[in-house]
N, C-alpha and C positions, 0 to 999 in steps of 0.2 A: 080880322074881326070875325069873318064868317066861320073860321075854324075854332073860334073861342080861345085863341092863344094871345097871351100878353106879348109885348115886345121882348121881354126877358125870356119867355118860353121859346119864341121863334128864334131868337138869337142863339140860345143854347142848342136847339135842334139843328140850326144851320152852321154852328160852330163859328159864330160871329159875335162881336161885342154888342151889347144892347144899345149903347149910345150910337153906334154905327147904324143900327136899324132905325132908330129915331131920326137920325140925320137924313137917311134916305127917304123916310116918310114925309119929312118936311121939305124935301127938295134942296137940302143944304149940301149934299154930298153926291157926287157922281158914283154910280155903281159899276163895278167891272162885270164882265160876262161870267167870270168864275163865280162871283158872289151871287149873280142872278141864278146860276145853276144850283148853288147851295141852298138858296131860299126856296126855289121851286121844289127841290128834293125834300126839304124840311116840311113843305106844305103838301107833299105827295101829289104834285101836279107837274105838268110839262112846262117848259120855258114858254112855249106858245100860249098856254093857258094863262100863265102869269102875266104875260105882256099884252094879252088880248084887251083891246079897247084903249090902249095908251096911244095918244097922238103926239 
């Protein structure tokens, strides 16, 4: 949201399916480290920044 990206736009940038992004957001799907890296790269942030504040 902070980047102004829709799920579809993020999915495209990360080369993932948009429904997969939605499932991750809703906590319905476990995410792999590879896909965490893809999402961080798409958001132009580090994996550390992406995971910051997650308990």
